[in-house]
gemmi code that builds the backbone of each chain (N, CA, C; Angstrom):
import gemmi

chains = {
    "A": [
        ("MET", (10.778, 1.654, 14.587), (9.281, 1.591, 15.081), (8.232, 1.335, 14.101)),
        ("THR", (8.429, 1.868, 12.832), (7.439, 2.014, 12.041), (7.442, 0.378, 11.217)),
        ("ASN", (8.282, -0.184, 11.649), (8.381, -1.508, 10.995), (7.243, -2.328, 11.696)),
        ("ILE", (6.768, -2.062, 12.739), (5.604, -2.748, 13.606), (4.416, -2.753, 12.580)),
        ("VAL", (4.234, -1.497, 11.954), (2.952, -1.585, 11.032), (3.094, -2.509, 10.026)),
        ("LEU", (4.313, -2.725, 9.323), (4.447, -3.603, 8.173), (4.560, -5.087, 8.912)),
        ("LEU", (5.126, -5.399, 9.936), (5.081, -6.757, 10.520), (3.559, -7.089, 11.118)),
        ("ALA", (2.918, -6.101, 11.393), (1.491, -6.465, 11.895), (0.575, -6.867, 10.668)),
        ("SER", (0.757, -5.790, 9.460), (-0.018, -6.258, 8.404), (0.131, -7.637, 7.693)),
        ("SER", (1.566, -7.774, 7.694), (1.973, -9.106, 7.172), (1.343, -10.345, 7.915)),
        ("THR", (1.433, -10.194, 9.381), (0.877, -10.999, 10.342), (-0.442, -11.208, 10.018)),
        ("LEU", (-1.246, -10.243, 9.680), (-2.772, -10.315, 9.851), (-3.013, -11.117, 8.300)),
        ("ILE", (-2.238, -10.782, 7.275), (-2.473, -11.302, 6.098), (-2.009, -13.195, 6.140)),
        ("LEU", (-0.935, -13.472, 6.871), (-0.618, -14.937, 7.098), (-1.641, -15.609, 7.998)),
        ("VAL", (-1.881, -14.800, 9.025), (-2.940, -15.533, 10.064), (-4.331, -15.834, 9.341)),
        ("GLY", (-4.508, -14.902, 8.482), (-5.981, -15.081, 7.632), (-5.820, -16.329, 6.857)),
        ("ILE", (-4.745, -16.321, 6.023), (-4.609, -17.501, 5.242), (-4.500, -18.875, 6.171)),
        ("VAL", (-3.961, -18.733, 7.263), (-3.800, -20.152, 8.122), (-5.202, -20.363, 8.614)),
        ("VAL", (-6.081, -19.231, 8.914), (-7.392, -19.608, 9.381), (-8.367, -20.151, 8.293)),
        ("VAL", (-8.207, -19.566, 7.241), (-8.858, -19.929, 6.066), (-8.584, -21.611, 5.719)),
        ("ALA", (-7.107, -21.725, 5.745), (-7.076, -23.309, 5.519), (-7.584, -24.129, 6.682)),
        ("ALA", (-7.241, -23.670, 7.678), (-7.477, -24.767, 8.937), (-9.004, -24.968, 9.267)),
        ("THR", (-9.693, -23.914, 9.131), (-11.250, -23.917, 9.810), (-12.185, -24.434, 8.904)),
        ("ARG", (-13.124, -24.977, 9.241), (-13.978, -25.629, 8.521), (-15.695, -24.802, 8.591)),
        ("ASN", (-15.627, -23.766, 9.474), (-16.689, -23.143, 9.650), (-16.725, -21.989, 8.811)),
        ("ILE", (-17.952, -21.667, 8.150), (-17.854, -21.032, 6.954), (-17.965, -19.281, 7.399)),
        ("ILE", (-18.223, -19.091, 8.660), (-18.333, -17.788, 9.434), (-16.770, -17.387, 9.659)),
        ("LYS", (-16.160, -18.345, 10.123), (-14.748, -18.386, 10.606), (-13.787, -17.869, 9.218)),
        ("ILE", (-14.356, -18.815, 8.093), (-13.689, -18.465, 6.848), (-13.656, -17.157, 6.314)),
        ("MET", (-15.044, -16.417, 6.605), (-15.253, -15.237, 6.320), (-14.521, -14.222, 7.116)),
        ("LEU", (-14.287, -14.388, 8.291), (-13.655, -13.671, 9.478), (-12.093, -13.692, 8.932)),
        ("GLY", (-11.499, -14.925, 8.509), (-10.195, -15.113, 7.999), (-10.118, -14.177, 6.526)),
        ("ILE", (-11.057, -13.947, 5.740), (-10.832, -13.439, 4.528), (-11.011, -11.850, 4.753)),
        ("GLN", (-11.764, -11.322, 5.986), (-11.634, -10.152, 6.206), (-10.373, -9.781, 6.855)),
        ("THR", (-9.855, -10.487, 7.679), (-8.443, -10.365, 8.287), (-7.439, -10.040, 7.196)),
        ("MET", (-7.424, -11.052, 6.136), (-6.475, -10.773, 5.160), (-6.735, -9.274, 4.395)),
        ("SER", (-8.045, -8.988, 4.182), (-8.054, -7.781, 3.427), (-8.047, -6.590, 4.203)),
        ("LEU", (-8.029, -6.733, 5.602), (-7.730, -5.620, 6.583), (-6.130, -5.445, 6.389)),
        ("GLY", (-5.328, -6.488, 6.518), (-3.989, -6.629, 6.591), (-3.350, -5.827, 5.380)),
        ("SER", (-4.098, -6.173, 4.305), (-3.558, -5.734, 2.669), (-3.973, -4.168, 2.659)),
        ("VAL", (-5.064, -3.825, 3.230), (-5.359, -2.585, 3.428), (-4.316, -1.518, 4.132)),
        ("LEU", (-4.018, -2.164, 5.258), (-3.144, -1.401, 6.339), (-1.775, -1.490, 5.527)),
        ("MET", (-1.227, -2.434, 4.956), (-0.101, -2.576, 4.197), (-0.136, -1.368, 3.130)),
        ("LEU", (-1.084, -1.513, 2.394), (-1.104, -0.366, 1.445), (-1.104, 1.077, 1.880)),
        ("ALA", (-1.640, 1.270, 2.915), (-1.927, 2.583, 3.470), (-0.528, 2.960, 4.171)),
        ("TYR", (0.243, 1.992, 4.481), (1.494, 2.098, 5.016), (2.420, 2.591, 3.884)),
        ("ALA", (2.301, 1.861, 2.776), (3.080, 2.212, 1.598), (2.802, 3.766, 1.098)),
        ("PHE", (1.612, 3.858, 1.048), (1.167, 5.381, 0.584), (1.631, 6.509, 1.454)),
        ("SER", (1.662, 6.094, 2.768), (2.160, 7.234, 3.706), (3.733, 7.383, 3.520)),
        ("GLN", (4.248, 6.242, 3.295), (5.868, 6.543, 3.099), (6.175, 7.238, 1.932)),
        ("SER", (5.063, 7.298, 0.780), (5.547, 8.023, -0.203), (5.306, 9.383, 0.007)),
        ("LYS", (4.633, 9.838, 0.627), (4.292, 11.202, 1.260), (3.325, 11.865, -0.029)),
        ("GLN", (2.472, 10.811, -0.284), (1.551, 11.571, -1.581), (-0.077, 11.087, -0.839)),
        ("ILE", (-0.843, 12.132, -1.262), (-2.060, 12.103, -1.177), (-2.969, 10.962, -1.734)),
        ("SER", (-3.229, 9.835, -0.891), (-3.668, 8.821, -1.607), (-5.163, 8.285, -0.727)),
        ("ARG", (-5.831, 9.012, -0.183), (-6.866, 8.425, 0.582), (-7.909, 7.826, -0.300)),
        ("ASP", (-8.207, 8.511, -1.510), (-9.228, 8.145, -2.260), (-9.175, 6.798, -2.776)),
        ("VAL", (-7.802, 6.502, -3.162), (-7.364, 4.981, -3.553), (-7.782, 4.078, -2.353)),
        ("VAL", (-7.288, 4.305, -1.142), (-7.684, 3.563, -0.101), (-9.028, 3.489, 0.106)),
        ("VAL", (-10.085, 4.484, 0.075), (-11.296, 4.424, 0.044), (-11.951, 3.339, -0.839)),
        ("ILE", (-11.517, 3.495, -2.218), (-11.977, 2.830, -3.099), (-11.669, 1.218, -2.987)),
        ("ILE", (-10.420, 0.826, -2.498), (-10.092, -0.412, -2.331), (-10.760, -1.052, -1.006)),
        ("GLY", (-10.962, -0.018, 0.024), (-11.990, -0.474, 1.126), (-13.281, -0.826, 0.855)),
        ("ILE", (-13.955, -0.108, -0.149), (-15.191, -0.340, -0.633), (-15.308, -1.783, -1.308)),
        ("ALA", (-14.393, -1.949, -2.185), (-14.197, -2.943, -3.089), (-14.054, -4.339, -2.108)),
        ("THR", (-13.288, -4.083, -1.253), (-13.136, -5.523, -0.413), (-14.570, -5.596, 0.684)),
        ("ALA", (-14.904, -4.466, 1.063), (-16.145, -4.801, 1.563), (-17.332, -5.310, 0.848)),
        ("ILE", (-17.555, -4.894, -0.539), (-18.400, -5.771, -1.484), (-18.450, -6.879, -1.349)),
        ("SER", (-16.856, -7.456, -1.543), (-16.557, -9.090, -1.774), (-17.190, -9.552, -0.440)),
        ("GLU", (-17.055, -8.892, 0.562), (-17.140, -9.584, 1.952), (-18.979, -9.860, 2.096)),
        ("VAL", (-19.803, -8.776, 1.336), (-21.118, -8.842, 1.593), (-21.483, -10.066, 0.487)),
        ("ALA", (-20.843, -10.324, -0.498), (-21.009, -11.191, -1.307), (-20.832, -12.738, -0.847)),
        ("ILE", (-19.910, -12.474, -0.076), (-19.484, -14.109, 0.708), (-20.773, -14.184, 1.762)),
        ("MET", (-21.293, -13.041, 2.362), (-22.123, -13.429, 3.254), (-23.500, -13.862, 2.488)),
        ("THR", (-23.506, -13.349, 1.217), (-24.986, -13.947, 0.532), (-24.812, -15.538, 0.275)),
        ("ALA", (-23.472, -15.771, -0.169), (-23.262, -17.151, -0.389), (-23.260, -18.141, 0.846)),
        ("LEU", (-23.098, -17.417, 1.901), (-23.181, -18.153, 3.215), (-24.432, -18.598, 3.470)),
        ("LEU", (-25.441, -17.314, 3.458), (-26.877, -17.649, 3.559), (-27.394, -18.768, 2.495)),
        ("LEU", (-27.207, -18.701, 1.420), (-27.437, -19.742, 0.383), (-27.144, -21.102, 0.764)),
        ("TYR", (-25.712, -21.083, 1.150), (-25.394, -22.239, 1.656), (-26.102, -22.940, 2.987)),
        ("TRP", (-26.504, -21.940, 3.976), (-27.376, -22.445, 4.730), (-28.680, -23.024, 4.533)),
        ("PHE", (-29.277, -22.129, 3.458), (-30.759, -22.529, 2.993), (-30.555, -23.886, 2.300)),
        ("ARG", (-29.587, -24.346, 1.607), (-29.569, -25.390, 0.832), (-29.201, -26.646, 1.822)),
        ("PHE", (-28.271, -26.515, 2.651), (-27.673, -27.705, 3.399), (-28.002, -27.608, 4.792)),
        ("LYS", (-28.290, -26.453, 5.410), (-28.759, -26.416, 6.749), (-27.573, -26.376, 7.701)),
        ("THR", (-26.326, -26.169, 7.239), (-25.363, -26.254, 8.257), (-24.274, -25.114, 7.572)),
        ("VAL", (-23.271, -24.833, 8.504), (-22.209, -23.907, 8.158), (-20.845, -24.633, 8.003)),
        ("ASP", (-21.002, -26.005, 8.295), (-19.604, -26.709, 8.227), (-19.408, -27.376, 7.059)),
        ("THR", (-18.228, -27.006, 6.478), (-17.920, -27.314, 5.030), (-17.447, -28.879, 4.976)),
        ("ARG", (-17.183, -29.576, 5.938), (-16.812, -30.932, 6.051), (-17.975, -31.771, 5.369)),
        ("THR", (-19.083, -31.145, 5.881), (-20.345, -31.963, 5.308), (-20.820, -31.998, 4.017)),
        ("ILE", (-20.378, -31.003, 3.281), (-20.801, -30.991, 1.857), (-19.880, -31.938, 0.796)),
        ("GLU", (-20.540, -32.619, 0.165), (-20.014, -33.308, -0.679), (-19.872, -32.496, -2.213)),
        ("SER", (-20.877, -31.691, -2.708), (-21.023, -31.054, -3.783), (-21.789, -29.860, -3.486)),
        ("VAL", (-21.490, -28.673, -4.184), (-22.233, -27.558, -4.257), (-22.841, -27.445, -5.598)),
        ("GLY", (-22.628, -28.390, -6.518), (-23.217, -28.065, -7.851), (-24.633, -28.243, -7.664)),
        ("GLY", (-25.522, -27.454, -8.696), (-26.787, -27.436, -8.723), (-27.461, -28.682, -9.170)),
    ],
    "B": [
        ("MET", (3.574, 7.180, 17.729), (3.473, 6.210, 18.672), (1.932, 5.794, 19.006)),
        ("ILE", (0.969, 6.461, 18.660), (-0.589, 6.228, 18.471), (-0.631, 5.291, 17.448)),
        ("LEU", (0.066, 5.496, 16.401), (-0.227, 4.518, 15.199), (0.217, 3.079, 15.486)),
        ("GLU", (1.470, 2.900, 16.326), (1.781, 1.710, 16.798), (0.838, 1.113, 17.579)),
        ("LEU", (0.522, 1.960, 18.621), (-0.532, 1.500, 19.566), (-1.907, 0.938, 19.067)),
        ("PHE", (-2.625, 1.543, 18.206), (-3.735, 1.217, 17.561), (-3.475, -0.151, 16.643)),
        ("THR", (-2.181, -0.105, 15.885), (-1.842, -1.540, 15.149), (-1.754, -2.515, 16.000)),
        ("ILE", (-1.020, -2.563, 17.260), (-1.016, -3.747, 18.020), (-2.074, -4.087, 18.499)),
        ("ALA", (-3.008, -3.187, 19.132), (-4.345, -3.267, 19.632), (-5.111, -3.998, 18.822)),
        ("GLY", (-5.138, -3.668, 17.558), (-5.870, -4.195, 16.287), (-5.161, -5.704, 16.162)),
        ("LEU", (-4.094, -5.845, 16.171), (-3.739, -7.200, 16.015), (-3.959, -8.229, 17.062)),
        ("LEU", (-3.801, -7.671, 17.978), (-4.256, -8.347, 19.288), (-5.848, -8.905, 19.201)),
        ("PHE", (-6.775, -8.008, 19.045), (-8.152, -8.146, 19.073), (-8.342, -9.229, 17.808)),
        ("VAL", (-7.640, -9.048, 16.596), (-7.728, -9.943, 15.532), (-7.426, -11.316, 15.905)),
        ("MET", (-6.405, -11.317, 16.420), (-5.693, -12.744, 16.848), (-6.755, -13.462, 17.949)),
        ("LEU", (-7.089, -12.738, 18.840), (-8.123, -13.177, 19.819), (-9.421, -13.782, 19.132)),
        ("SER", (-9.974, -13.007, 18.228), (-11.040, -13.118, 17.461), (-10.931, -14.265, 16.620)),
        ("LEU", (-10.024, -14.727, 16.123), (-9.578, -15.712, 15.087), (-9.422, -17.129, 15.811)),
        ("PHE", (-8.918, -16.898, 16.950), (-8.626, -18.206, 17.947), (-9.690, -18.203, 19.081)),
        ("SER", (-10.830, -17.550, 18.872), (-11.806, -17.699, 19.844), (-12.692, -18.928, 19.586)),
        ("GLY", (-13.335, -19.450, 20.616), (-14.109, -20.638, 20.311), (-15.303, -20.326, 19.982)),
        ("ARG", (-16.143, -19.515, 20.488), (-17.303, -18.953, 20.127), (-17.374, -18.149, 19.090)),
        ("VAL", (-18.457, -18.380, 18.242), (-18.305, -17.320, 17.045), (-19.053, -16.190, 17.141)),
        ("TYR", (-19.931, -15.914, 18.240), (-20.294, -14.493, 18.384), (-19.388, -13.525, 19.070)),
        ("ALA", (-18.553, -14.304, 20.171), (-17.524, -13.515, 20.843), (-16.545, -13.379, 19.676)),
        ("ALA", (-16.100, -14.153, 18.692), (-15.201, -13.939, 17.452), (-15.705, -12.617, 16.880)),
        ("ILE", (-16.851, -12.791, 16.540), (-17.431, -11.523, 15.810), (-17.377, -10.119, 16.455)),
        ("ILE", (-17.630, -10.235, 17.748), (-17.579, -8.944, 18.636), (-15.922, -8.490, 18.472)),
        ("LEU", (-15.082, -9.481, 18.885), (-13.671, -9.237, 19.032), (-13.096, -8.503, 17.463)),
        ("MET", (-13.640, -9.255, 16.498), (-13.336, -8.706, 15.187), (-13.804, -7.161, 14.915)),
        ("VAL", (-14.943, -7.009, 15.229), (-15.485, -5.686, 15.261), (-14.449, -4.459, 16.024)),
        ("LEU", (-13.999, -4.931, 17.190), (-13.030, -4.194, 17.985), (-11.613, -4.176, 17.238)),
        ("GLY", (-11.237, -5.017, 16.806), (-9.872, -5.147, 16.021), (-10.014, -4.277, 14.650)),
        ("THR", (-11.411, -4.423, 14.148), (-11.443, -3.677, 12.963), (-11.574, -2.142, 13.211)),
        ("ILE", (-11.848, -1.756, 14.275), (-11.970, -0.213, 14.575), (-10.569, 0.098, 14.919)),
        ("SER", (-9.744, -0.647, 15.543), (-8.467, -0.226, 16.000), (-7.639, -0.088, 14.907)),
        ("LEU", (-7.810, -1.172, 13.941), (-6.948, -0.972, 12.737), (-7.424, 0.116, 11.774)),
        ("SER", (-8.769, 0.439, 11.617), (-9.026, 1.569, 10.957), (-8.583, 3.063, 11.371)),
        ("MET", (-8.495, 2.968, 12.625), (-7.707, 4.076, 13.488), (-6.305, 4.169, 13.032)),
        ("ALA", (-5.709, 3.010, 12.941), (-4.231, 3.042, 12.348), (-4.243, 3.605, 10.968)),
        ("ILE", (-5.097, 3.103, 10.197), (-5.184, 3.655, 8.753), (-5.383, 4.914, 8.634)),
        ("SER", (-6.455, 5.650, 9.479), (-6.737, 7.145, 9.534), (-5.558, 7.621, 9.853)),
        ("GLU", (-4.668, 7.146, 10.916), (-3.305, 7.800, 11.130), (-2.287, 7.958, 9.811)),
        ("LEU", (-2.569, 6.956, 9.000), (-1.642, 6.800, 7.982), (-1.976, 7.517, 6.735)),
        ("VAL", (-3.363, 7.462, 6.482), (-3.788, 8.147, 5.187), (-4.913, 9.234, 5.364)),
        ("GLY", (-5.235, 9.383, 6.399), (-6.366, 10.426, 6.467), (-7.616, 9.978, 7.362)),
        ("PHE", (-8.478, 10.591, 8.088), (-9.571, 10.214, 8.897), (-10.751, 9.806, 8.068)),
        ("ASP", (-10.832, 10.110, 6.733), (-12.052, 9.867, 5.959), (-11.997, 8.368, 5.611)),
        ("ALA", (-10.743, 7.878, 4.952), (-10.436, 6.681, 4.662), (-10.730, 5.653, 5.654)),
        ("GLY", (-10.142, 5.901, 7.012), (-10.207, 5.139, 8.149), (-11.814, 5.004, 8.556)),
        ("LEU", (-12.567, 6.114, 8.656), (-13.976, 6.030, 8.933), (-14.580, 5.265, 7.935)),
        ("ILE", (-14.486, 5.401, 6.546), (-15.561, 4.656, 5.541), (-14.948, 3.213, 5.909)),
        ("ILE", (-13.738, 2.693, 5.916), (-13.260, 1.355, 6.093), (-14.020, 0.824, 7.454)),
        ("ALA", (-13.916, 1.719, 8.381), (-14.450, 1.120, 9.614), (-16.021, 0.995, 9.601)),
        ("SER", (-16.571, 1.656, 9.007), (-18.143, 1.638, 9.008), (-18.484, 0.557, 8.101)),
        ("LEU", (-17.986, 0.291, 6.937), (-18.239, -0.667, 6.000), (-17.929, -2.075, 6.541)),
        ("TYR", (-16.813, -2.256, 7.121), (-16.293, -3.363, 7.646), (-17.238, -3.817, 8.913)),
        ("VAL", (-17.564, -2.877, 9.840), (-18.163, -3.044, 10.877), (-19.894, -3.265, 10.609)),
        ("SER", (-20.167, -2.716, 9.579), (-21.429, -2.988, 9.220), (-21.756, -4.420, 8.652)),
        ("ALA", (-20.673, -4.900, 7.782), (-20.742, -6.232, 7.353), (-20.691, -7.153, 8.677)),
        ("LEU", (-19.804, -6.825, 9.660), (-19.726, -7.820, 10.764), (-21.089, -7.862, 11.481)),
        ("ILE", (-21.690, -6.639, 11.688), (-23.088, -6.665, 12.499), (-24.140, -7.606, 11.450)),
        ("ILE", (-23.970, -7.404, 10.360), (-24.843, -8.341, 9.250), (-24.340, -9.985, 9.537)),
        ("ALA", (-23.201, -10.029, 9.850), (-22.740, -11.533, 9.975), (-23.086, -11.977, 11.344)),
        ("LEU", (-22.996, -11.033, 12.145), (-23.762, -11.371, 13.755), (-25.152, -11.874, 13.509)),
        ("LEU", (-25.926, -11.060, 12.803), (-27.083, -11.197, 12.700), (-27.563, -12.741, 11.978)),
        ("ILE", (-26.639, -12.740, 10.960), (-26.995, -14.219, 10.160), (-26.473, -15.196, 11.061)),
        ("TRP", (-25.649, -15.193, 11.946), (-25.123, -16.168, 12.693), (-26.151, -16.460, 13.752)),
        ("LEU", (-26.711, -15.437, 14.417), (-28.223, -15.875, 15.189), (-29.230, -16.536, 14.542)),
        ("ILE", (-29.035, -16.435, 13.257), (-30.235, -17.010, 12.346), (-29.718, -18.662, 12.203)),
        ("VAL", (-28.403, -18.995, 11.766), (-28.169, -19.973, 11.297), (-27.179, -20.847, 12.526)),
        ("ALA", (-27.434, -20.526, 13.679), (-26.423, -21.039, 14.587), (-26.512, -22.605, 14.787)),
        ("THR", (-25.250, -23.057, 14.640), (-25.158, -24.381, 14.872), (-24.135, -24.814, 15.768)),
        ("PRO", (-24.040, -26.008, 16.167), (-22.974, -26.289, 17.263), (-21.633, -26.467, 16.303)),
        ("ASN", (-20.559, -25.824, 17.193), (-19.202, -25.734, 16.429), (-18.399, -26.992, 17.005)),
        ("ILE", (-18.252, -27.970, 15.904), (-17.643, -29.381, 16.120), (-16.138, -28.950, 15.666)),
        ("PRO", (-15.204, -28.828, 16.659), (-13.844, -28.828, 16.387), (-13.227, -29.973, 15.929)),
        ("LYS", (-12.556, -30.022, 14.817), (-11.858, -31.072, 14.349), (-10.282, -31.061, 14.047)),
        ("VAL", (-9.514, -31.674, 14.284), (-8.116, -31.378, 13.899), (-7.673, -32.589, 12.923)),
        ("ASP", (-7.396, -32.048, 11.795), (-6.851, -33.112, 10.641), (-5.625, -32.773, 10.283)),
        ("LYS", (-5.225, -33.681, 9.239), (-3.893, -33.241, 8.813), (-3.685, -31.980, 8.015)),
        ("LEU", (-4.614, -31.647, 7.369), (-4.608, -30.428, 6.669), (-4.324, -29.110, 7.753)),
        ("SER", (-5.139, -29.281, 8.814), (-5.447, -27.985, 9.927), (-3.744, -28.015, 10.379)),
        ("ILE", (-3.088, -29.040, 10.755), (-1.903, -29.179, 11.514), (-0.863, -28.563, 10.457)),
        ("ALA", (-0.854, -29.123, 9.075), (-0.102, -28.563, 8.207), (-0.033, -27.186, 7.903)),
        ("SER", (-1.173, -26.698, 7.747), (-1.429, -25.186, 7.561), (-0.874, -24.428, 8.631)),
        ("ILE", (-1.203, -24.824, 9.846), (-0.584, -24.111, 11.199), (0.934, -24.080, 11.083)),
        ("ILE", (1.754, -25.258, 10.942), (3.005, -25.346, 10.751), (3.601, -24.423, 9.695)),
        ("LEU", (2.975, -24.520, 8.675), (3.596, -23.763, 7.480), (3.376, -22.148, 7.946)),
        ("GLY", (2.320, -21.835, 8.587), (2.177, -20.510, 8.995), (2.986, -20.218, 9.886)),
        ("LEU", (3.491, -20.976, 10.801), (4.390, -20.507, 11.954), (5.772, -20.373, 11.266)),
        ("PHE", (6.079, -21.167, 10.183), (7.391, -21.313, 9.400), (7.438, -19.736, 8.907)),
        ("ALA", (6.368, -19.482, 8.070), (6.034, -18.365, 7.231), (6.161, -17.041, 8.366)),
        ("PHE", (5.763, -17.008, 9.335), (5.722, -15.857, 10.418), (7.146, -15.676, 10.679)),
        ("ALA", (8.080, -16.985, 11.221), (9.580, -16.755, 11.524), (10.251, -16.107, 10.411)),
        ("ALA", (10.010, -16.408, 9.052), (10.644, -16.106, 8.023), (10.587, -14.472, 7.781)),
        ("LEU", (9.010, -14.082, 8.117), (8.830, -12.726, 8.046), (9.150, -11.843, 9.117)),
        ("PHE", (9.258, -12.298, 10.131), (9.881, -11.566, 11.342), (11.266, -11.357, 11.054)),
        ("LEU", (11.850, -12.402, 10.670), (13.376, -12.414, 10.532), (13.843, -11.250, 9.128)),
        ("SER", (13.076, -11.602, 8.462), (13.239, -10.482, 7.288), (12.768, -9.064, 7.352)),
        ("THR", (11.815, -8.826, 8.222), (11.573, -7.635, 8.496), (12.270, -6.810, 9.695)),
        ("GLN", (12.884, -7.678, 10.342), (13.812, -6.964, 11.583), (15.265, -6.994, 11.074)),
        ("PHE", (16.008, -7.823, 10.356), (17.211, -8.010, 9.918), (17.550, -7.772, 8.568)),
        ("VAL", (16.856, -7.863, 7.690), (17.232, -7.456, 6.227), (17.014, -5.942, 5.822)),
        ("GLU", (18.101, -5.467, 5.362), (17.894, -4.191, 5.174), (17.042, -3.943, 3.901)),
        ("HIS", (16.285, -2.764, 3.939), (15.119, -2.510, 3.027), (15.912, -1.625, 1.816)),
        ("LEU", (15.932, -2.316, 0.732), (16.662, -1.871, -0.571), (15.485, -1.125, -1.323)),
        ("ALA", (14.266, -1.200, -1.314), (13.256, -0.422, -2.142), (12.498, -0.113, -1.219)),
        ("THR", (12.038, 1.578, -1.577), (10.988, 2.202, -0.765), (9.677, 2.026, -1.646)),
        ("PRO", (8.648, 2.017, -0.802), (7.488, 1.955, -1.592), (7.259, 3.214, -2.077)),
        ("LYS", (6.663, 3.028, -3.495), (6.322, 4.419, -4.136), (5.254, 4.047, -5.089)),
        ("PRO", (4.207, 4.015, -4.582), (2.997, 3.833, -5.680), (2.690, 4.951, -6.744)),
        ("ILE", (1.949, 4.543, -7.819), (1.976, 5.662, -8.936), (0.990, 6.428, -8.347)),
        ("SER", (1.228, 7.809, -8.599), (0.281, 8.852, -7.998), (-0.304, 9.477, -9.074)),
        ("ARG", (-1.750, 9.507, -8.745), (-2.527, 10.300, -9.882), (-3.694, 10.677, -9.028)),
        ("ASP", (-4.462, 11.768, -9.704), (-5.832, 12.041, -8.917), (-6.759, 11.140, -9.230)),
        ("ILE", (-7.768, 11.102, -8.640), (-9.000, 10.234, -8.851), (-9.720, 10.740, -9.968)),
        ("SER", (-9.958, 10.083, -11.007), (-10.760, 10.474, -12.196), (-12.028, 9.824, -12.449)),
        ("PHE", (-13.057, 10.376, -13.531), (-14.174, 10.106, -13.696), (-14.096, 8.633, -14.120)),
        ("ALA", (-13.379, 8.263, -14.470), (-13.098, 6.638, -14.904), (-13.223, 5.509, -13.732)),
        ("ASP", (-12.498, 6.207, -12.719), (-12.504, 5.392, -11.512), (-13.885, 5.043, -10.864)),
        ("TYR", (-14.571, 6.295, -10.849), (-16.095, 6.183, -10.602), (-16.880, 5.181, -11.140)),
        ("VAL", (-16.571, 5.418, -12.646), (-17.390, 4.232, -13.896), (-17.169, 2.880, -13.297)),
        ("LEU", (-15.772, 2.661, -13.122), (-15.471, 1.392, -12.732), (-15.920, 0.848, -11.579)),
        ("LEU", (-15.795, 1.836, -10.392), (-16.622, 1.427, -9.120), (-18.083, 1.084, -9.178)),
        ("THR", (-18.853, 1.848, -10.198), (-20.189, 1.661, -10.261), (-20.245, 0.372, -11.002)),
        ("ILE", (-19.616, -0.016, -12.106), (-19.584, -1.391, -12.867), (-19.311, -2.494, -11.825)),
        ("LEU", (-18.311, -2.239, -10.795), (-18.098, -3.246, -9.902), (-19.442, -3.531, -8.844)),
        ("ILE", (-19.916, -2.242, -8.411), (-21.207, -2.354, -7.572), (-22.515, -3.000, -8.290)),
        ("LEU", (-22.578, -2.681, -9.507), (-23.677, -3.430, -10.374), (-23.409, -4.889, -10.597)),
        ("THR", (-22.309, -5.283, -10.646), (-21.850, -6.500, -11.000), (-22.185, -7.435, -9.833)),
        ("SER", (-21.730, -6.871, -8.732), (-21.807, -7.844, -7.461), (-23.333, -7.800, -6.951)),
        ("LEU", (-24.089, -6.688, -7.321), (-25.731, -6.873, -7.166), (-26.287, -7.661, -7.900)),
        ("VAL", (-26.012, -7.634, -9.085), (-26.654, -8.434, -10.161), (-26.240, -9.961, -9.794)),
        ("THR", (-24.915, -10.044, -9.598), (-24.703, -11.630, -9.450), (-25.398, -12.129, -7.960)),
        ("SER", (-25.273, -11.326, -6.953), (-25.933, -11.723, -5.586), (-27.514, -11.959, -5.961)),
        ("LEU", (-28.213, -11.242, -6.708), (-29.649, -11.337, -7.060), (-29.770, -12.576, -7.630)),
        ("TRP", (-28.571, -12.985, -8.756), (-28.800, -14.253, -9.423), (-28.660, -15.321, -8.463)),
        ("PHE", (-27.624, -15.272, -7.554), (-27.451, -16.444, -6.612), (-28.600, -16.664, -5.838)),
        ("VAL", (-29.184, -15.590, -5.353), (-30.547, -15.640, -4.324), (-31.724, -16.541, -5.174)),
        ("ARG", (-31.794, -15.969, -6.448), (-32.892, -16.432, -7.291), (-32.635, -18.100, -7.415)),
        ("GLU", (-31.186, -18.407, -7.765), (-31.007, -19.717, -8.317), (-30.918, -20.658, -6.993)),
        ("GLY", (-30.445, -20.055, -5.863), (-30.701, -20.605, -4.446), (-32.020, -20.982, -3.924)),
        ("GLY", (-33.134, -20.347, -4.545), (-34.294, -20.443, -4.352), (-34.665, -19.906, -2.844)),
    ],
}
model = gemmi.Model(1)
for chain_id, residues in chains.items():
    chain = gemmi.Chain(chain_id)
    for i, (resn, *xyz) in enumerate(residues, 1):
        res = gemmi.Residue()
        res.name, res.seqid = resn, gemmi.SeqId(i, " ")
        for name, pos in zip(("N", "CA", "C"), xyz):
            atom = gemmi.Atom()
            atom.name, atom.element = name, gemmi.Element(name[0])
            atom.pos, atom.b_iso = gemmi.Position(*pos), 0.0
            res.add_atom(atom)
        chain.add_residue(res)
    model.add_chain(chain)
structure = gemmi.Structure()
structure.add_model(model)
structure.setup_entities()
């Protein structure tokens, strides 16, 4: 029964990869990246729980790090909007200054 | 049983979110999925880890919702070769994953390195936060 957790976390990572590869809306790309990070944190928490060791601090630090990366993506999203007035990555030829 | 329940509910919410047509509905469903998965994480490693992860991720999603209200543009779906190829490869990978988790015997048990949190970890976390802040400020300044 505990294999469900492993399967669900792996599915989250895979679906996140597919969404990032398939969509062109930068907000959906951000949601895909969040899905991947949620799946990896869940898988890591499962691994720690199986080892019967206290590990909540490690999971907290990894959660904080992934949340920070998400905020950085949102900053890039706003800049993307301010410069190109769109969130569709198909319309962008170059992001160079 | 509660762990599996929260995991399946979170997976369902996240899948609905990612394949939802409307962006604000996708963000709200992702909030629900994040909360369910954080409850599963709290069942696994303790309630404080799940609480912190849920609060950070949900606050980021609320900011994303506000940003979307500012930058809302019509969503133009387009199916190209890359989208189809990625979905087909994802289906193959999911089938392989399902078969391997259900029918292949696990030989290795997960065993991470165990140690207490130290002062160096907090220093590294502070450096990470400072680097992210400085980089974001630099981005904002360069972006005008």
